C-alpha positions as CSV (number, residue, x, y, z in Angstrom):
1,X,-3.2,141.5,112.5
2,X,-3.9,138.3,114.6
3,X,-7.2,139.7,115.7
4,X,-8.2,140.8,112.2
5,X,-7.3,137.5,110.6
6,X,-8.8,135.3,113.4
7,X,-11.9,137.5,113.7
8,X,-12.7,137.6,110.0
9,X,-11.8,133.9,109.7
10,X,-14.3,133.0,112.4
11,X,-17.1,134.9,110.5
12,X,-16.1,133.1,107.3
13,X,-16.1,129.7,109.0
14,X,-19.7,130.3,110.0
15,X,-20.9,131.0,106.5
16,X,-18.2,129.0,104.6
17,X,-17.3,126.0,106.7
18,X,-15.8,124.2,103.8
19,X,-13.4,127.1,103.3
20,X,-14.1,127.6,99.6
21,X,-13.5,131.3,99.8
22,X,-10.0,132.6,100.6
23,X,-9.2,135.4,103.0
24,X,-7.0,138.0,101.3
25,X,-5.0,140.7,103.2
26,X,-4.8,143.6,100.8
27,X,-1.9,145.5,102.6
28,X,0.3,144.9,105.6
29,X,3.4,146.6,107.1
30,X,4.5,149.5,109.3
31,X,3.5,153.1,108.5
32,X,5.3,155.8,110.5
33,X,5.9,159.5,110.2
34,X,7.6,159.8,106.8
35,X,11.1,161.2,106.3
36,X,11.7,164.4,104.4
37,X,13.5,163.5,101.2
38,X,14.8,165.6,98.4
39,X,12.2,164.6,95.8
40,X,9.3,165.3,98.2
41,X,8.1,161.7,98.5
42,X,6.0,161.8,101.7
43,X,5.8,158.0,102.0
44,X,9.5,157.2,102.2
45,X,10.7,155.7,105.5
46,X,13.8,153.8,106.6
47,X,13.6,150.1,107.4
48,X,15.0,149.0,110.7
49,X,15.2,145.9,112.9
50,X,11.8,146.9,114.2
51,X,10.4,146.3,110.7
52,X,12.2,143.0,110.5
53,X,10.3,141.9,113.6
54,X,7.0,143.2,112.1
55,X,7.6,141.2,109.0
56,X,8.4,138.0,110.9
57,X,5.5,138.4,113.2
58,X,3.1,139.1,110.4
59,X,4.3,136.2,108.2
60,X,4.0,133.9,111.2
61,X,0.3,134.9,111.6
62,X,-0.4,134.3,107.9
63,X,1.3,130.9,108.1
64,X,-0.6,129.8,111.1
65,X,-3.9,130.8,109.3
66,X,-2.9,129.2,106.0
67,X,-6.2,127.4,105.8
68,X,-7.8,130.8,105.2
69,X,-5.2,133.3,104.1
70,X,-4.1,132.5,100.6
71,X,-2.8,135.9,99.5
72,X,-1.3,138.9,101.4
73,X,0.4,141.9,100.0
74,X,3.2,143.9,101.5
75,X,2.8,147.7,101.5
76,X,4.9,148.4,99.7
77,X,7.9,147.1,97.8
78,X,10.4,149.9,96.8
79,X,11.2,153.2,98.5
80,X,7.7,153.4,100.1
81,X,6.5,152.4,103.6
82,X,7.9,148.9,104.6
83,X,10.0,148.6,101.5
84,X,12.2,145.6,100.7
85,X,14.5,147.7,98.5
86,X,15.6,151.3,98.8
87,X,17.2,153.1,95.8
88,X,19.1,156.3,95.3
89,X,20.3,157.1,91.8
90,X,22.5,154.1,90.9
91,X,22.6,152.7,94.5
92,X,20.4,150.0,96.0
93,X,20.0,148.8,99.5
94,X,18.3,145.5,100.7
95,X,16.4,146.2,103.8
96,X,15.9,144.0,106.9
97,X,12.4,143.3,105.6
98,X,13.9,141.9,102.4
99,X,16.1,139.5,104.4
100,X,13.2,138.3,106.5
101,X,11.2,137.5,103.4
102,X,14.1,135.6,101.9
103,X,14.6,133.7,105.1
104,X,10.9,132.8,105.3
105,X,10.7,131.5,101.7
106,X,11.5,128.0,103.0
107,X,7.8,127.8,104.0
108,X,6.6,128.1,100.4
109,X,4.9,125.0,99.0
110,X,5.2,123.3,102.4
111,X,2.6,121.9,104.8
112,X,1.8,124.1,107.8
113,X,2.5,122.4,111.1
114,X,0.6,123.7,114.2
115,X,2.9,125.1,116.8
116,X,2.1,126.3,120.3
117,X,4.5,128.2,122.6
118,X,4.4,129.1,126.2
119,X,6.3,132.4,126.3
120,X,7.1,135.3,128.6
121,X,5.4,138.7,128.0
122,X,7.1,141.8,126.7
123,X,5.6,144.7,128.7
124,X,5.9,148.4,127.8
125,X,3.8,150.6,130.0
126,X,0.2,149.3,129.8
127,X,0.9,147.2,126.7
128,X,1.8,143.5,126.8
129,X,2.5,141.1,124.0
130,X,4.0,137.6,123.8
131,X,7.8,137.9,123.6
132,X,8.1,135.1,121.1
133,X,6.0,134.2,118.1
134,X,6.5,131.3,115.7
135,X,5.3,129.2,112.8
136,X,6.4,125.9,111.3
137,X,6.2,123.8,108.2
138,X,7.4,120.5,106.6
139,X,8.4,120.3,103.0
140,X,8.1,117.4,100.5
141,X,11.5,116.1,101.6
142,X,10.4,115.8,105.2
143,X,12.5,118.7,106.3
144,X,10.9,120.9,109.0
145,X,11.4,124.7,109.2
146,X,10.6,126.8,112.3
147,X,10.6,130.6,112.2
148,X,10.7,132.5,115.4
149,X,10.6,136.2,116.4
150,X,11.7,137.5,119.8
151,X,10.2,141.0,120.0
152,X,11.7,141.7,123.5
153,X,14.0,144.7,123.1
154,X,16.4,143.8,125.9
155,X,16.1,140.2,127.0
156,X,17.0,136.9,125.2
157,X,14.2,134.3,125.4
158,X,14.6,130.5,125.8
159,X,12.0,128.4,124.1
160,X,11.6,124.6,124.2
161,X,9.7,122.8,121.4
162,X,8.7,119.2,121.4
163,X,9.0,117.8,117.8
164,X,7.7,114.3,118.3
165,X,6.4,112.7,115.1
166,X,9.6,112.4,113.2
167,X,13.2,111.2,113.6
168,X,15.2,114.3,113.8
169,X,19.0,114.5,114.4
170,X,20.3,117.7,113.1
171,X,19.3,121.4,113.3
172,X,20.8,124.4,111.6
173,X,19.6,128.0,111.4
174,X,20.1,131.6,110.4
175,X,19.4,134.7,112.5
176,X,18.8,138.4,111.7
177,X,19.8,140.7,114.5
178,X,21.8,143.9,115.2
179,X,23.1,145.9,118.0
180,X,20.1,148.2,118.4
181,X,16.5,148.1,117.4
182,X,16.9,151.3,115.4
183,X,19.8,149.9,113.2
184,X,19.2,149.9,109.5
185,X,21.0,149.3,106.2
186,X,22.0,152.6,104.6
187,X,23.7,153.5,101.3
188,X,26.8,154.1,103.3
189,X,26.5,150.8,105.2
190,X,24.3,148.6,103.0
191,X,25.3,145.3,104.8
192,X,25.1,146.2,108.4
193,X,22.1,143.9,108.9
194,X,22.1,140.6,107.1
195,X,21.4,136.9,108.0
196,X,24.1,135.0,109.8
197,X,24.5,131.4,111.0
198,X,22.6,130.7,114.2
199,X,24.1,128.4,116.9
200,X,21.7,128.9,119.8
201,X,20.0,125.5,119.5
202,X,20.2,122.2,121.3
203,X,18.4,119.1,120.0
204,X,18.0,116.1,122.4
205,X,15.4,113.3,122.2
206,X,13.2,115.3,119.9
207,X,13.2,118.2,122.2
208,X,14.5,121.4,120.7
209,X,15.8,124.2,123.0
210,X,16.4,127.6,121.4
211,X,17.9,130.7,122.9
212,X,16.8,133.7,120.9
213,X,18.7,137.0,121.1
214,X,16.8,140.2,121.8
215,X,14.8,141.6,118.9
216,X,15.8,138.9,116.5
217,X,14.3,136.8,113.7
218,X,15.5,133.1,113.5
219,X,14.7,130.4,111.0
220,X,15.7,126.8,111.8
221,X,16.0,123.8,109.5
222,X,15.4,120.5,111.3
223,X,16.4,117.2,109.6
């Protein structure tokens, strides 16, 4: 997604340097081999902590390209692909993707703040990606929010962020994590994965140190 947004954005910058035209992402999300369900729906799939990380990573990309990306649509909302809600007769389950979207809504109507991280790599075979991805914003009340995703499946990651430019003295946060990457909310255990208070931060002289658990999504509020 980063390559798609940045690459198309570069072409648009050449022909539309004033950025009068928005970049719209028609669909995003994970699409895996579908589960066999009773009603024959071939696009139903469970939603796990892997999908939570996909959601956080993708939203961070959109946030960091907010000068271009002005609309992006999740595929899809209920019972299909990367759903936020699963239903079965009278039952309803909120998925990890739902919780990430709710955690990230603090960025709405805020000003994007550029953020750069030096992070370790997560290596699987011949593939390598940054272990941590982030985005940040400041709202009209001067409160800063930082959203971070650690995609490493086994190792916590320590990140230091310099937040000069403001007088900050307090940081709180929430985290979405679970025991295994494959964990999901089911109709039998609908609340296995849900946001909890996060205490892995230390703020000193406008330097913020964060210890992110493996395969977790964290949103911080800095005042």
